[in-house]
C-alpha positions in Angstrom: 0.1 -0.4 -0.1 3.1 2.5 0.3 3.0 2.7 -3.9 -0.8 4.4 -3.3 -1.3 7.5 -3.7 -4.8 9.4 -2.7 -5.9 12.9 -2.8 -7.6 14.6 0.6 -10.4 16.8 -0.3 -12.1 18.4 2.8 -14.8 20.9 3.3 -13.3 23.0 6.1 -16.6 24.9 6.5 -18.7 21.4 6.5 -20.3 20.5 10.2 -20.0 24.2 11.1 -16.4 24.3 10.8 -15.5 21.0 12.0 -15.0 19.2 8.9 -11.6 21.0 8.4 -10.7 19.4 11.8 -12.1 15.7 10.8 -9.8 16.5 7.2 -6.8 16.7 9.4 -7.0 13.6 11.7 -8.2 11.9 8.1 -4.8 12.9 6.7 -2.8 11.4 9.6 -4.8 8.2 9.7 -4.1 7.4 5.8 -0.3 8.8 6.2 -0.2 6.3 9.3 -1.1 3.7 6.9 1.3 4.1 4.6 -0.1 6.1 2.3 1.3 9.1 0.2 -1.5 11.9 0.6 -1.7 15.2 -1.6 -4.5 17.5 0.0 -6.3 19.1 -2.4 -9.3 21.0 0.1 -9.4 24.9 -0.7 -11.5 27.7 1.1 -14.3 26.9 -1.7 -15.6 24.2 -4.3 -14.0 26.5 -7.0 -10.3 26.8 -5.5 -10.7 22.3 -4.3 -11.7 21.9 -7.7 -9.2 23.3 -9.4 -6.3 21.4 -7.5 -7.9 18.2 -8.0 -8.1 18.5 -11.6 -4.3 18.9 -11.4 -3.2 15.5 -9.7 -6.4 13.2 -10.3 -4.8 11.6 -12.9 -2.2 10.5 -10.2 -4.3 9.0 -8.0 -5.6 5.6 -6.7 -8.4 7.3 -4.7 -9.9 10.6 -4.0 -11.2 10.8 -0.4 -13.9 13.2 0.6 -14.5 14.4 4.4 -18.0 16.3 4.2 -21.1 16.3 3.7 -23.2 15.4 0.5 -22.2 18.4 -1.6 -18.9 17.7 -1.2 -18.9 14.2 -2.0 -20.9 15.3 -5.1 -17.8 17.4 -5.7 -15.9 14.4 -5.5 -18.1 12.1 -7.9 -17.9 14.9 -10.3 -14.3 14.8 -10.3 -13.6 10.7 -11.1 -17.0 9.8 -12.8 -15.8 7.9 -15.5 -12.1 7.4 -14.3 -10.5 4.6 -12.7 -10.0 6.8 -9.5 -12.3 5.3 -6.7 -14.3 7.4 -4.1 -13.5 7.4 -0.4 -16.1 9.0 1.6 -15.7 10.2 5.6 -19.2 11.5 6.4 -19.1 15.0 7.8 -21.2 16.7 7.4 -24.8 17.8 8.9 -27.1 15.6 6.6 -25.1 12.9 5.4 -27.9 11.3 3.4 -25.6 10.2 0.9 -23.1 8.1 3.4 -26.3 6.7 5.3 -27.8 6.0 2.0 -24.2 3.7 1.2 -24.4 2.7 4.7 -21.5 4.4 5.1 -20.1 5.4 8.8 -21.8 8.9 9.7 -19.6 10.8 12.4 -17.0 8.3 13.0 -13.2 9.1 11.1 -11.4 6.6 12.4 -14.0 3.6 11.5 -14.4 5.5 8.3 -10.5 5.3 7.3 -10.8 1.8 8.1 -13.1 0.6 5.9 -11.6 2.7 3.0 -7.9 0.6 3.8 -10.2 -2.7 3.9 -11.7 -1.3 0.7 -8.7 -0.7 -1.6 -7.5 -4.1 -1.0 -10.3 -5.4 -2.8 -11.7 -5.2 -6.4 -13.3 -2.2 -7.1 -17.8 -1.4 -6.4 -18.6 0.5 -8.5 -22.4 2.8 -8.6 -24.7 5.1 -11.1 -24.5 8.8 -11.2 -26.9 11.2 -12.6 -26.1 13.1 -15.4 -27.6 16.6 -15.3 -28.5 18.9 -18.3 -30.0 22.0 -18.1 -31.2 23.8 -20.9 -31.3 27.1 -20.2 -27.3 28.0 -20.8 -25.3 28.3 -23.6 -23.5 26.3 -23.3 -25.9 23.5 -21.4 -25.1 23.5 -17.4 -23.7 20.0 -16.6 -23.5 18.2 -13.4 -22.9 14.9 -11.3 -25.0 13.9 -8.5 -24.8 11.2 -6.6 -28.2 10.7 -4.4 -31.5 13.1 -5.6 -32.2 16.0 -7.9 -35.7 17.8 -6.4 -37.3 19.6 -9.2 -40.4 20.7 -7.1 -41.6 21.4 -3.8 -38.9 19.5 -2.0 -36.2 22.0 -4.5 -37.6 24.9 -3.1 -38.0 23.5 0.7 -34.0 22.4 0.1 -33.1 26.7 -1.3 -35.0 27.9 2.6 -33.7 25.1 4.5 -30.0 25.6 3.2 -30.0 29.5 4.5 -31.3 28.0 7.8 -28.6 27.0 11.1 -29.8 24.0 13.0 -29.3 20.4 11.9 -30.5 19.3 8.4 -33.1 17.1 9.6 -34.5 19.6 12.1 -34.2 22.3 9.3 -35.6 20.8 6.7 -38.9 19.6 8.7 -39.2 23.5 9.6 -38.8 24.9 6.1 -41.4 22.3 5.1 -43.3 23.3 7.2 -42.9 27.3 6.1 -42.9 26.5 2.9 -46.3 24.4 2.8 -49.0 27.4 3.3 -48.1 29.4 0.2 -47.3 26.3 -1.8 -49.3 25.4 -4.8 -48.8 22.1 -7.1 -46.3 23.1 -10.1 -47.6 22.6 -13.7 -44.8 20.0 -15.1 -44.7 18.8 -18.4 -42.1 15.4 -18.8 -40.2 13.5 -21.4 -39.3 10.0 -20.7 -37.3 7.9 -21.9 -37.9 9.7 -25.6 -41.4 9.1 -25.1 -44.6 11.1 -25.9 -44.4 14.3 -23.3 -47.0 14.0 -20.6 -48.3 16.9 -18.6 -49.0 16.9 -14.6 -49.3 18.8 -11.9 -47.7 17.4 -8.9 -46.3 18.9 -5.3 -42.9 16.7 -5.2 -41.1 16.1 -8.4 -37.7 13.9 -7.5 -35.8 12.3 -9.9 -33.7 9.4 -7.3 -30.9 7.2 -7.1 -30.5 6.8 -3.8 -33.6 8.0 -2.8 -32.6 9.3 0.8 -32.9 12.8 1.5 -33.7 15.9 3.9 -31.3 14.5 7.0 -32.6 10.9 6.6 -36.5 11.1 4.9 -36.5 7.6 3.3 -38.4 9.7 0.1 -37.8 6.4 -2.3 -37.0 3.6 -0.1 -36.6 0.9 -3.0 -34.1 2.9 -4.8 -31.1 1.3 -5.9 -27.4 2.5 -6.5 -26.1 -0.2 -8.8 -29.3 -1.1 -11.0 -28.3 0.8 -14.2 -31.4 3.2 -13.1 -33.5 5.9 -11.6 -36.1 6.6 -9.6 -38.8 9.2 -10.9 -40.8 9.5 -7.8 -43.9 11.8 -8.3 -46.7 12.9 -5.2 -49.5 14.2 -7.9 -53.4 15.1 -6.2 -51.8 15.3 -2.7 -53.3 18.2 -0.1 -51.7 19.9 2.1 -52.5 18.1 4.9 -52.0 15.1 2.7 -48.6 16.2 2.7 -48.7 17.0 6.8 -49.9 13.5 7.3 -47.1 12.0 4.8 -44.1 13.8 6.6 -43.8 11.3 9.7 -43.9 8.5 7.3 -41.1 9.5 5.1 -38.4 8.4 8.0 -39.6 5.2 8.0 -40.7 5.0 4.1 -44.0 4.2 5.1 -45.7 6.9 2.5 -45.0 4.7 -0.5 -48.5 3.5 0.4 -50.4 6.5 -0.6 -52.5 6.6 -3.0 -50.7 9.9 -4.5 -47.3 8.8 -4.4 -45.5 6.9 -7.6 -42.4 6.2 -8.7 -41.6 5.1 -12.5 -37.9 3.7 -13.6 -36.2 5.5 -16.2 -32.7 6.0 -17.3 -33.1 9.5 -18.7 -36.1 12.0 -18.2 -36.6 15.8 -18.7 -38.9 18.0 -16.6 -40.0 20.9 -17.5 -42.5 23.8 -16.1 -45.9 24.6 -18.4 -45.7 28.3 -17.0 -45.4 29.8 -13.3 -42.3 30.7 -11.0 -38.7 29.6 -12.1 -37.6 26.6 -10.1 -33.9 25.9 -9.6 -33.2 22.0 -9.3 -31.5 20.5 -6.1 -28.9 17.8 -6.4 -27.4 16.4 -3.1 -28.2 19.5 -1.2 -26.6 22.2 -3.8 -28.5 24.6 -6.5 -27.8 23.1 -10.2 -29.2 24.5 -13.5 -32.9 26.3 -13.2 -35.6 24.1 -15.1 -36.3 22.4 -17.9 -33.8 20.3 -16.8 -32.7 16.6 -18.3 -31.1 13.6 -15.7 -30.1 10.4 -17.1 -28.3 7.5 -15.5 -24.8 7.5 -16.0 -24.6 3.0 -15.2 -21.4 2.4 -12.9 -19.9 5.7 -13.2 -18.6 6.3 -9.9 -16.2 3.6 -8.6 -17.1 3.6 -4.8 -14.6 2.5 -1.4 -17.6 0.7 -0.1 -18.5 -3.3 0.2 -22.2 -2.7 -1.1 -22.6 -6.5 -1.0 -21.7 -7.0 2.7 -24.1 -3.7 4.0 -27.1 -5.2 2.3 -26.5 -8.9 3.7 -25.9 -6.9 7.0 -29.4 -5.0 6.0 -30.9 -7.8 5.0 
């Protein structure tokens, strides 16, 4: 393992500043294990991306320390390359880590699992390629978790400005956004089929199906099946949404008649009229609708043993 060279990308602002300390701890642990570590962290995502791009071809793995946004940045850097992605969950929500069964807030255990995974064959998971159509050239990005396109995106936007923990602030933001919200008028194109229209409250394209600090919106989502889940809540009244909220953490809301899921490879979503809505992915703002989301099968090699995780959950 002494020949292995890994990049370290930590978010200094994650978990209210704890991400910086965790990043230094992880770097020390990796060096003690005999790995060569190059720190590509920066004061902003743009600086970190630029630093990582300079050395990415020399790395065996890129280890990211932070929350969902930092992990998503790491995924965009290693997607479609042999470089493997390691995750040390040190953010506020950590939905991506939870969905993959990875430790949260446990850097020593995380590093132990990373080192074990480095000695095993690579595990590939899917990613979501996002293309916004309102920019020239089109705005493109990568996500690992989910793309929120409706009420969930507006709640995400409001929650990002709050100071409390993700789970709490997401729920608070939902309750504050709900009184003034009405279903949005979408048009949707799935896998090249004929466009259809739907007035929906929630519209999400899921890879992991978990967001908002542990809400299991699409509990049946699988990260390595080569498909995405288009989840829709349509025809629901405000009281239906309030009744759904406590069930989201258990994933039992799927029995509600307003909820539906469709397996897709590519989907384009736009609005027929009304307000501008920005898509959010892995907790971060992306392009304004309309946007196209396409599955990228096996695009990211993750340092995790998904088979073992599934056996433990069974």
